N, C-alpha and C positions, 0 to 999 in steps of 0.2 A: 424614457426611463432607463436609470444608470443601473450598472449591473459589474460589483466588484466580488469577482471569485479570489477567496484567499487559500493557496495551496501549503498546506503545513508537512512538509516532508516529513515521515516516518510517525505522525502523530494518534498516538491510541485517542482512544474515545475516553476510556475507563481513568486516563489520567487528567480529565478536564476535570473543573466542580462542578459544571452542568449535566456531567455522566455518573456524577458520586463520588469522584473522587475527594479523599480527607484532605488533602494539601490545596494553600491555596493556590495552586498554580494558575488559573486562567482568569483573574476578575474583568478584564476586557470583555471575552468571548463570553463567560456566563452572564454579562447584561445582555449582549448581544442576544445569546440563547432567549434568556425572557422577552424580548421583544419581536421575539419568531418562534418558528417551529424546530424542535431538538427531534433529528429522524434516531431511534434505537436501534436498529435496525439496517444499516446503509452498509453496501460490501463491494470491496475491488475486487468486480468478476473475475480479474488476472493481477497475481502479484507477481513480482513487486514493481519497482517506479516504472520503467518501462514499459510491459503489460500495461499496467495500470490504466499510464496516462494515455498510452497507445488507444484504450478502451472508451476512455472518456471522450476525447475527441472527436472518434471515427464514431460513436455510438453504438459499436458493434463487438461481441466477445472478441477475443485471442484464437479461439479455434475457426472464426471467420477471417478475420485480418490476418494472420500467421502469425503475429508477433506474439509470442507468449514467453521467450526468453532472454537473456543479456548478451549471447553471442552464438555466432553460429548462424543458421540459414533461418531460426526460429526468432528472430532478433530483428528480422528483415521483413515490410511486409509483402507479403504475396503480389508474386507481379499479376496484375489485371488479363495481359493477354490482349488479345484482338480488338476485345470491346473498351480499349483505353485511348481516354477520346485526347486532346490536347493538353489538359489537365486532368488528374488523375480524381477518384471517388474522395482524397481527403479535404480535396479543395470542393468537388461539386457536391460533395452529401457528405461533409467534417460539420462539426459545430460551429468551427470559429467562420467558416465560408457562408454558414446561411444567416449567423449574426451579420454579417457585413452586409450580403444582400439585401436584409430587411433594415436597412441604414444605419447598423452601428459601425462607430469608430472601434476597431479591435487592437487591444494592446497588450503585451506581455512582459514582464520584467521576472525573467528567469533564463538560467543558460543549460537546460536541460535538452535543448535540441542539440547543443554540440556534445554534451558529457556521453551521451548516447548514442552518438551519431543519427539521429531520430529527426533528420530534415522535415518528414512528414507532420512534428510535431507544429510546426511553425507555420501551417498549411489556412491560412484565411486570417491571418495577423498582418495590419496595416503597421501596425511596429512593434520590433523585437527589440528590448533591450537586454543582453546577455552581461551578465554582472561578472563574469568572466573569468573565473573558479572553478569551474567546472564540478558544482556541488558544494567546494570547500568552504564556502562566504558564511560567515555570520550572517548577522542581522544588522550590524554596523555598516557594511559593504551593500546590501540591499536598500536599506530606509532612506538612504541620499537620494538613490533614484525616484523611490515611489513619491519623495518629498518633493520632487523636481516633476515628477509626473501628475501629481495632482495641484500642484501649483498652477501650471499649465493649461490643465485640462479641464480641473473637477468641477467648475461651475458649466461647464456643456453640455449639452443635452446626449444623450443616446451614444453613451458608450459603454464597451465592456473591457475590464481589466483585469488580467491573471496576476499575480504578485504569490511566488514562491519562495517562500523561507525555508530553511535548512537545516536549524538549531538543533532539534530531536534528533537529527539521524548521528551518526556515529561519523568521525570521530568526533565526541563531547566539545563543543570549542566555545562555549560563551568567553565573553574577555577576562584577563585576570582581574580585573577592576569589580567584575559583576559579583557579590558576596552572595554565599550559600543562603538564602534565607530557609532552608530546609534543614538545615544543621541538626537542630534540635525537634524535629518532626519524626515520629514513627514510621517505621517502613509499613509496607502493604503488610497485611496480617497473616495473608495464604503462605508468606516466603519464610517459612518454620526453620528451623535448625534441620530437619528434616529431610525440608524440601532440598536445602542447599547440599545436604549429604548425597542426598539420593542424587544427583546432580550433578555433584563429584564423580560418580561412579561412569556416568554416560558418555557417551564419544559420539565424535563428529565435528566438524566446522562451527566456528562459534559459541562452541561448548563454556563446561565454567571455566576448563585452565587453556582455553583457546576464543581470548574473545576478538581475537586481532585476525579470526578464520583458522588457520592451522599451526597457531603459536599463542603464545603468553605473553609474548613481548610486551613492553610499554614504551608509549612515545611520548616523549620528553616533550614536543611541542604540544601535547596534548594532556595537562597533567591532569584534568578533571574525568578523566576515563581511564581502568584499569587493565590492565593487560589478563588479570584472571578473577573471578568472582569465586573465591572459593573459601569465604568465612562471611560474618556478616561484617566487619571493617571495608572489605571489596564490596560488597555487595552495597553497602551504602552510597558508597563511592561512586558507584553503576546508576543506582536509584536517584542519586540526588545529581549526578550529571545531567542525566537524562530530562529531571522535572526543572532542573534550569534551563536546559535548553527552550521548553514550553513556555516558562514564565518567562523567559527573554523575548521568545515572539508575540507573546500576550502583550507585552511591554508597547511595541511595536504597532500593535491591532490600536492599540489605545490612544496614540497618538494619530492614528488614520481616522481614527473616530472623532477625535479633536477637530483635525482640519475639516471635515464633511460636515460638522457642526459649525466650526467657525465659517466656512464658506456658505451656509446656509442651504444644503442638501444632502445632510443626513438625514432626513424622512424620506426624500424621494427616491434613494439609493438603494437596490436590493443588495444585500450580501449575503453570501455562500463562504461558510469557513469547511471547510474540509480537509481530506490527504490523498498521498498516491496509496498510502496502506498503512497496517499499525507497525508494531516493534515488537518480539518476543523478550523480554524480561525475565527468563525465568522458565516460564512455559516451554515444556516439550523438550527442557537441558538446553533450551538456546539463551543467550546475549547479547542483544546488542545488534538484531540481525531480524529480518521481515524476512523468513525461511521456508515456509509451509504454507500449505493450503487450507487454514484454519481461523477459528474466531479472532485470534490474537493478531495474525498479521493482516487478515483480510476485511474484518469489518473496519471502518473509519468513521469519526466525525462526520456530519452532515447535520449543518444549522444553517435555517436560512429567517432573514428576515426581509420581508417585502411588504413594500409601502402598498399602507391600508387591506394588509393580510391578516391572519391567524395572529397571535400571540400567546407566548407562556403554555403553547401546547406543545405535546409530545405526540410522535406517529409512531406503532408499533408495529408494524405489518413490516414486510423485506424487500429492500429497496436495492439495487445497483448504482453506482455513480454515475454510469453511461445512463441511466433515467433522466440527467436532467435536460440532456439533448432537447428529446419529446416537451419535455415540461418547459422547459423555456421557448419553445417553438408555439406551445398553447397560448401562454402568457403574452407573446407582443404579436402573435396572430401570424407566425410565418409557417413555412411547410415541414412536416415530417416526412421520411423516406421509409418504406416497405423492407430498406434493406438496414434499417435501424435495429437493434435487438433490443432499445429503451423502451419502456411505458413512462409516459405521463402520469406523475403525480399533482399536478397543477391545481386541484382541489386541495390536496393537503395544506398550501401555503396562502392559496386566497380565503377559503373558509373553513381548515379545520379539518378537513375531513378523512379519516383513520383508513386512506386506500393505501394499496400496495399490493403486493405478491404473497403467495403461501409458503415459496420456496425459491432457495437461490444455489446455484451452483459456481464453486471456486475453482481456481486452479493457480497453477505454483509450478513453475518447470524451469526456473533461474537456478533456484537451491536443493532442490529436491524436484519429482515430477512427482505431483498428485492433481486427482480433483477429488472435491468434497462437495457434500451437500448439506443444507443447514433447511431445516422444518422444524416447525413447531421447537422444541426444548434440545433437538437431538441436533448433533454434529458426527458426521459419517465420513471418514476420510479414507482414501483408496491410494495407496500409493507404488507408485510403479518407476522408480528409481527413489533409492533411499535416504541419497547426496552423503553416505556414510555415516547414516547416524544410526543403523540398523533398527528404521522402523518399520514395524510388523504390516503385512498387505492392507490391513483391513484394522482400523481404530473406530471408537463408537463412545462420544463420549454426553455425559446428561448436564446442558450448560446450567442449568438451574442450580441443579445441584454443585455443581463443579466447574466454576466460570474458567479455570486457568488450567483443565485438561490433565489435571491428576491423575486421576482412574480412569485406564482403558477397561469400557464395558462389553467388549464384542465378542469376549469369551461367555459374556454371564447372558447376551441379549443376542445371540444369531440371528434371532425372526427381525431385528432392527437391520442388523446388519444387509439382510436380504432385501428389506425394503429399501434402505440406502443406495445400494447397487441396484435395485428398480428404477428408484428416482433420476440416478445417474444415467441407465442406459436411454430411460424413455426421453432424457434433455442430450443425451448424444446424439439420437436418431432423429430428432429431429433440427438439429444443428449439420448432422450431414446430411439430411435431405434439403435442406435451406443452401447449404452449400455447393449442392447439385445444381441448383439454377439461377446462382448468383456470382459463382465464382468460376475461376478457370481451371482451378482442379479440384478433385477431393479428398484431401489430405488433413488428415487430421495432426497438426505442428506439433502436437505432444511426443507423437510418438517420431517425430521426425529428431526433435532432440534425444528420444533416446537410441535412436539409428543413429547419430552422429558423438555418440560416447555418452551422455549423461547430461545432465542440467551443469552451465558454465561455470560455476561455481564449486563444481563437486566432480570433474571430466578427467578420466585418463588419458584425453586426448587434444583436443583443440583447449579447453579452459583450462582450471587451476584442480588442482595439483599438478596433474599429469602424473605417469608413473613414476617416474624419479622423488615427487614431490609425495608419493602415497607412499613410497616405502620410508620414508621420511618419517611422515606422517606416523607410522606405525611404531615404527623407533620410541618416539617422542608419545604415545601410549603408555607403553609399557615403563617410560622412564618417569612418568606419574602414573605408576601402580594402576593400569588400564590393560593389561596385558590378555585379560579375555577378552576384551572387547576388539583389540587388535587383532587376537588369533581368528575372532570369527568373522573381520571385515577380510582377511586375507583369504580364510575359506571361501568366501561370498565372491571374490571378485577375482581370486584364482587365474580361472578361466579366460576372461577377459583379458588379465594380465600377459599372461601367457601369451593369446595371441596377439598382444599388440606388441609383444618382444621378441616375435621372431622377427 
């Protein structure tokens, strides 16, 4: 069997037609979805990019691997210690290594390992094609490599190819001659004038006044992305810029489908379309970032077309992206490991069974430090470091009534917050117990991030913006009529700043 894994960086499911989007962003993906199974509730257990992809290929939660952030100790895998052999877990017990040992030729087209110094990401691959721009490439840089690889290998048996597209990731960089097909389409209905105004008052990196993280400057190199989202015109630039990236990638997927069909191997190729994480586009006041442990950042598309498998079905149970590792082993007759945290959902794609989990726990330690739990219709969020957003310690959202997380119900339903905390504690206890038997330490890397000064993208120490940058940002908040927020942040972080300034 041939396995094609298409990894679209920052792809929200709800901006694809097969997940209900009103714009025609994804005709090729939508057609593949009709020929397979759409997973409604699949999540990256650890966000954003580096933690998610580490979890995916290791088959393990970030709390186990140690990779939960973008800088500092928690951006590197834990040392295995005296049990480490000539090779490490990422090879011996990683997904790609297992595919190799089961006779698959493994290939990757992605710069990601170099982008994040994540050399473990490449473990188990026979071929690595680094497209060379560190995540700044658009599809016109990626597609020629894809076309050549498929021309050389597409008709062979037993290959696994990972293709990484970047266009929905900021900065929005579709070519100048790629015309906007959405210029006359309405914006998402939930983004009302009231939401825009409310977001204008919020503080924190990647907010309405600072899409560029801590500033609102535009980059003339990327004219399709605004520096601020403070009115309907700039909001349209933001949404259209993102959606153009989605459509541009979809056009490349259409080419891949045509290539496989012309080669006579499309029907016999398993195709998985997914992402490393989603993207905030106004939710919780953030734009153009994947900065929270919530439905918007951590829910990802997961579409599987399997040769001879179920077609036109939707799976409604909860899943993690790392569940694909044991699933593939079930499908090809390979070995899974107790070390893995995934659960196979093979019956969902072979026969359409609605199998899966009853809850998932999701984490974020690069922009904020948060852990959250999703069950039933509820999202309970626990914040340990607010990333300069002034998030409360607890948040609760009813995602059936409020899918874009506009109404925090934590004060209304304290009993559900207690249940959410119980679910988190139960998961955490199980993880720490597993760690005690399988790891060289018993350290929760979330607390490592907090101890080292906070998440890399909102840090006063080794990350950004630092103490001086924090003061500059406070001045910027005041200059953009958000003095109350600046005063609240100064008060909240005064002790830490004083300690660092000595």
